[in-house]
C-alpha positions as CSV (number, residue, x, y, z in Angstrom):
1,X,-52.2,-28.7,37.9
2,X,-50.5,-25.8,39.9
3,X,-47.9,-28.1,40.7
4,X,-47.5,-29.4,37.2
5,X,-47.0,-25.6,36.3
6,X,-45.1,-25.3,39.2
7,X,-42.5,-27.9,37.8
8,X,-42.4,-27.0,34.0
9,X,-41.8,-23.6,34.3
10,X,-38.0,-24.3,35.6
11,X,-37.5,-26.4,33.0
12,X,-38.9,-23.9,30.3
13,X,-36.3,-21.9,31.5
14,X,-33.5,-24.0,31.6
15,X,-34.2,-24.5,28.1
16,X,-34.6,-21.0,27.4
17,X,-30.9,-21.0,29.2
18,X,-29.5,-23.5,26.9
19,X,-31.4,-22.7,23.4
20,X,-29.2,-19.6,23.9
21,X,-26.0,-20.8,24.9
22,X,-26.1,-23.2,21.6
23,X,-26.3,-19.9,19.8
24,X,-23.7,-18.4,21.6
25,X,-21.3,-21.1,20.4
26,X,-22.5,-21.5,17.0
27,X,-21.5,-17.8,16.0
28,X,-19.4,-16.8,13.9
29,X,-15.9,-15.5,15.6
30,X,-15.3,-11.9,15.1
31,X,-12.6,-11.3,12.8
32,X,-10.8,-7.5,13.9
33,X,-9.7,-6.4,10.8
34,X,-6.4,-5.5,9.5
35,X,-4.1,-2.8,10.4
36,X,-3.7,-0.7,7.9
37,X,-0.1,0.5,8.2
38,X,1.1,4.0,6.8
39,X,4.6,5.3,6.2
40,X,5.6,9.0,5.7
41,X,7.8,10.0,3.0
42,X,9.6,13.3,3.9
43,X,10.9,14.6,0.7
44,X,12.2,17.9,0.2
45,X,8.9,19.0,-1.2
46,X,7.0,17.7,1.8
47,X,5.4,14.7,4.2
48,X,3.6,12.8,2.2
49,X,1.2,10.2,4.3
50,X,0.5,7.2,3.0
51,X,-1.4,4.3,3.8
52,X,-1.1,0.7,2.4
53,X,-3.3,-2.2,2.0
54,X,-2.0,-5.4,3.6
55,X,-5.4,-7.5,2.6
56,X,-4.8,-7.1,-1.4
57,X,-0.9,-6.5,-2.0
58,X,0.6,-8.4,1.8
59,X,3.9,-9.6,-0.1
60,X,4.2,-6.2,-2.0
61,X,3.5,-4.2,1.3
62,X,6.0,-6.5,3.4
63,X,9.0,-5.5,1.0
64,X,7.5,-2.1,0.6
65,X,8.2,-1.7,5.2
66,X,11.4,-4.0,4.8
67,X,12.3,-1.2,2.9
68,X,10.7,1.5,5.1
69,X,12.2,-0.2,8.6
70,X,15.9,-0.4,7.2
71,X,16.6,2.7,6.0
72,X,17.1,2.0,2.2
73,X,14.4,5.1,1.1
74,X,16.6,7.7,3.1
75,X,19.1,9.9,1.1
76,X,16.9,8.6,-2.2
77,X,15.5,10.9,-4.8
78,X,12.4,10.4,-7.2
79,X,14.1,10.0,-10.1
80,X,11.3,10.1,-13.1
81,X,9.1,12.7,-13.0
82,X,6.4,13.1,-16.0
83,X,3.5,15.7,-15.6
84,X,-0.2,14.3,-16.1
85,X,1.1,10.7,-15.7
86,X,3.6,9.9,-12.3
87,X,6.8,10.4,-10.0
88,X,9.3,7.9,-9.4
89,X,11.4,6.9,-6.9
90,X,13.1,4.3,-4.0
91,X,16.1,3.1,-6.4
92,X,18.5,5.8,-6.8
93,X,21.0,8.4,-5.0
94,X,20.9,12.7,-5.9
95,X,24.4,11.1,-8.3
96,X,22.1,8.9,-10.1
97,X,23.9,6.1,-8.8
98,X,21.1,2.7,-8.4
99,X,21.2,1.1,-5.5
100,X,21.6,-2.5,-4.7
101,X,18.4,-4.2,-4.1
102,X,17.1,-7.6,-2.8
103,X,15.6,-9.9,-5.2
104,X,12.3,-9.4,-7.0
105,X,8.9,-10.4,-5.5
106,X,5.9,-11.3,-7.1
107,X,3.8,-9.5,-8.9
108,X,0.1,-9.4,-7.1
109,X,-1.5,-7.0,-9.5
110,X,-5.0,-8.3,-10.6
111,X,-7.8,-7.5,-12.9
112,X,-10.0,-7.5,-10.2
113,X,-7.2,-5.6,-7.6
114,X,-6.6,-2.0,-6.9
115,X,-6.7,0.2,-10.0
116,X,-4.1,2.6,-10.9
117,X,-6.3,5.2,-10.2
118,X,-4.7,9.0,-8.8
119,X,-2.7,9.1,-5.6
120,X,-2.4,5.4,-5.5
121,X,0.9,3.8,-5.0
122,X,2.2,0.7,-7.3
123,X,5.5,-1.0,-7.9
124,X,7.6,0.3,-11.0
125,X,9.4,-3.0,-12.2
126,X,11.2,-4.3,-15.3
127,X,9.4,-5.9,-18.5
128,X,9.0,-8.7,-17.1
129,X,5.7,-9.2,-14.3
130,X,7.7,-10.2,-11.7
131,X,10.6,-7.9,-11.7
132,X,9.6,-5.6,-9.2
133,X,12.1,-4.9,-6.1
134,X,12.9,-1.3,-4.6
135,X,11.4,1.2,-6.7
136,X,7.7,2.0,-6.4
137,X,5.5,5.5,-8.9
138,X,3.3,7.5,-7.3
139,X,0.2,7.9,-9.9
140,X,-1.1,11.8,-10.5
141,X,-4.1,10.7,-12.6
142,X,-5.9,7.8,-13.3
143,X,-4.0,5.3,-15.2
144,X,-6.1,2.2,-16.8
145,X,-3.5,1.4,-19.1
146,X,-1.0,0.4,-16.4
147,X,-3.8,-2.1,-14.7
148,X,-4.0,-5.8,-15.1
149,X,-6.4,-7.1,-17.6
150,X,-8.1,-10.6,-18.1
151,X,-10.0,-12.2,-21.5
152,X,-8.3,-12.6,-24.3
153,X,-6.1,-9.6,-24.5
154,X,-4.9,-10.4,-20.7
155,X,-1.9,-8.9,-19.4
156,X,-0.6,-8.7,-15.9
157,X,-0.5,-4.6,-14.8
158,X,2.0,-2.6,-12.2
159,X,0.6,-3.4,-8.6
160,X,-1.3,-0.8,-6.9
161,X,-0.3,-1.4,-2.6
162,X,-1.9,1.7,-0.7
163,X,-2.8,5.6,-1.4
164,X,-1.5,9.1,-0.5
165,X,-4.1,10.0,2.6
166,X,-1.9,13.0,3.2
167,X,0.7,15.5,1.3
168,X,-0.8,15.2,-2.1
169,X,0.0,18.7,-2.9
170,X,2.9,18.2,-2.4
171,X,2.9,15.3,-4.9
172,X,2.0,17.6,-7.2
173,X,4.3,19.8,-6.6
174,X,7.0,17.8,-7.7
175,X,4.9,16.7,-11.2
176,X,5.6,20.1,-12.5
177,X,9.8,20.7,-11.8
178,X,11.3,20.7,-14.5
179,X,13.0,17.4,-15.7
180,X,16.0,16.9,-17.9
181,X,18.2,14.0,-19.3
182,X,20.7,12.9,-16.7
183,X,23.4,9.7,-17.5
184,X,21.6,7.9,-20.2
185,X,18.4,8.8,-18.1
186,X,15.2,10.8,-19.2
187,X,12.4,12.7,-17.2
188,X,15.3,13.3,-14.1
189,X,14.5,16.1,-12.1
190,X,16.8,19.3,-13.0
191,X,17.1,19.6,-9.3
192,X,17.0,16.5,-7.2
193,X,13.5,15.9,-5.8
194,X,14.7,14.3,-2.0
195,X,13.1,11.8,-0.2
196,X,14.6,12.7,2.8
197,X,13.4,9.9,5.0
198,X,10.1,7.2,5.1
199,X,9.4,6.3,8.5
200,X,6.8,3.8,9.4
201,X,3.6,5.9,11.7
202,X,2.7,4.4,14.9
203,X,-0.6,2.5,14.8
204,X,-3.7,4.8,17.2
205,X,-3.6,3.4,20.3
206,X,-0.2,1.6,20.2
207,X,0.8,3.0,23.4
208,X,4.3,0.5,22.7
209,X,5.7,3.2,21.0
């Protein structure tokens, strides 16, 4: 029996090793969380930092970042400011000239998606749900009326694709400026609120940048 036991033990050890190896191979692969890009909006009132949500609104984030990287937003203004609602920018120069844009993007807003809460950034658009191009707005308060809904009264809302993570105090300062009617547009700041430069921030730990 001693000899038998001596032979059994190695086989048991081999069985354990095979079992552990099989368990390791059967484990689900670990997927790294998607990096959330951050963009700094250097305004004439201070710097506002946005964190974007590519996993929720990938086409919208890509569209926004393309404009950021190209320098499109540099030198534009916040041309529409409504206290207690939102501030809008990304399409006009200080002379209220609308800049040319690329083709509109698909509206990625959905009823179970990101909500238009205070401090979130969303795409501005026309009545056509799929007409957003360059212009965006930052919500000053929770605006559920801008969200998508489902059911009998289903409607498509305004796509939220990120949020302010720093500088909301500057957004609130912009919200308090005096507005006038100018060149056929209402709620235009009397003195230009400039978006001096929009910059994609380096990812933490990215030595290449």
